C-alpha positions, 0 to 999 in steps of 0.5 A: 772942194769935196766931191759931189755925189755926181763926181763920185758916180762919174769916178765909179763909172770911169773905174768900171769902164777902165776895168771892162776895157782891161778885161776885154783887152785881156780876152783879145789876147787870150781866151777870146781871141778866136771870138773876136776874130769873128768881128773883124770885117772881111773887107779889112785888108789885114790878118784878122788875128793881127787886128784882134791883137792890135785892138786888144793892146789898145783896149789895154792902154785905154783901160789902164789910162782910165784907171790912172787919170780918174781924178785928173781934169784931162780925163775928159780928153781921154774919154773922147779918145775912148768914145772914138775907139768904140765908134771905130770898132763899130763896123766890126759889130756890123760886119758880124751881123751882115756876114752872119758870123757867130761869136759870143753867143750871138748866133742869130741875126736878131741877137747880133742886131740887138747888140748893135744897139748897145754900142751908142750906150758904151759911147755915152758911158765913156763920155759921161764917166769922163766929164769934168767934175764940179771942181775942174773946168775943161 
């Protein structure tokens, strides 16, 4: 059965999310490393750089997986994992707000608070982009 327009849109959204995760993961390990450290909550009993490196590696793996399984019916399970990752890192965004840490141009509490509103959108993106296509049941 040929893909429907919604199947094509989901595939494009999945590839875009995979590319975004690869970009973010690369930034975690290179140019954005110090900025990402500002998002590690002070109450985490680990070195901030270790957390940034670890989350960067996870992002690279998730991004590569999203690009590698874009037509596979099991990608729905991967989408759940990606959404769970975005939920798991949300406390870092909250910490950046309540600990008043500047990073990524978020230099006011208003900007940091507005950023929090974007987190549910990327969770929804992960879930919507990896829903089973018309030709594949869960």
